[in-house]
C-alpha positions in Angstrom: -82.3 86.7 39.5 -85.5 87.0 41.2 -86.6 90.2 42.2 -88.9 90.6 45.0 -90.6 94.2 45.5 -92.2 95.3 48.6 -94.3 98.6 48.7 -95.4 99.6 52.0 -96.0 102.8 54.3 -92.9 104.2 55.6 -93.2 103.4 59.5 -91.0 100.1 59.8 -87.6 100.4 61.4 -84.5 99.3 60.0 -84.3 96.2 61.9 -87.9 95.3 60.8 -86.9 95.7 57.0 -83.6 93.6 57.7 -85.8 90.9 59.1 -88.3 91.2 56.2 -85.7 90.7 53.6 -84.1 87.9 55.5 -87.6 86.3 55.8 -88.4 86.6 52.1 -85.0 85.4 50.9 -85.3 82.3 53.3 -88.7 81.7 51.8 -87.4 82.3 48.2 -84.4 79.8 48.8 -86.7 77.1 50.3 -89.7 77.1 48.0 -88.5 78.6 44.9 -84.9 76.5 45.3 -83.2 80.0 44.3 -79.5 80.5 45.3 -79.6 83.0 48.1 -76.9 85.2 46.4 -79.4 85.6 43.2 -82.4 86.8 45.2 -83.0 90.6 45.3 -85.6 92.2 47.8 -86.4 95.7 47.1 -88.1 97.6 49.9 -90.0 100.8 48.9 -91.5 103.1 51.4 -94.3 105.1 49.8 -95.6 108.1 51.6 -99.4 108.0 52.5 -100.0 110.9 50.4 -98.6 109.1 47.1 -101.1 106.0 48.0 -104.8 106.1 47.3 -107.4 103.4 47.5 -111.1 103.9 46.2 -110.3 107.3 45.0 -109.0 108.5 48.5 -105.5 109.2 49.7 -104.4 107.0 52.4 -103.1 110.3 54.4 -106.7 111.4 54.3 -108.2 108.0 56.0 
């Protein structure tokens, strides 16, 4: 049961997330030779004030 986690800022639409989940699943089926029904894709929106790089919150950039 492969689990693919995607963490990103929350600005993508439902349609974009659905397309991303399908594309990731298709690649896992093709390259990793994993059965489609065994693949889990978890998309987590991380608010910019919960994400920092180099000690600076993304909400401050």
